[in-house]
N, C-alpha and C positions, 0 to 999 in steps of 0.2 A: 292307076291302082285303086283310087277311091271309088271309081265307078264299078269296078269288079266287086268290091266289098258291098256296095249298095245293092247290086243285083243278087249277090249271095244272100244278104239279109232279106231282101224282097222274096226271093225264092223260098227261103225258110218259112217266112210268114204265110205265104200263099199255100204251101203244101203241107206243112207239119201242123200248124196251129188249128186250122179248121177241122182237121180229122179228130182231134182230141175232144172237141165239144160235142160231136155227134155220138161218140162211143158211150157216153153216159146214158142216153136214152136207149141205146141198143142193149146195154147191160140189164136195164130194168125189164125190157120186153123179153129178153132171153130168160130171165128168172121167172117171169110170170108165165111164159110158155111151158116151162117144166113144172109149174105149180109149186114154186119155191117161195120161201119167206125170207125177206131181207132183215137180218138182225146182227148185232155185233159178234156174237159167238154161237156156233152150232152146238147142239146138245150131243151127248155121246151116241145116241141112236140115229143121228142125222148125218147126211153127207154134204160136205162143202163143195158146191157146184162152181163157185167163182165169186168174184166181187160184184157188189151192187154199186150204188152211187159213189161212195167213197171207199177207200182202201180198208177202212175199219168195218164196213158192213159186208157180210158174206151172204150169199144166196144159199140157204139151207134147204135141203130136200129131205 
């Protein structure tokens, strides 16, 4: 039973965790591709395209 738990944790670390680290770079490139600006809040005349580096920074177009 312990070996099953070990493989489950290993599988989680190999598949889930590395995918989260590369998404940050992709978010910045996606915002730059649409010529957006990363800032905490979008103005009234701007559109929120998605999140930048952190969940507090939005890509405003």
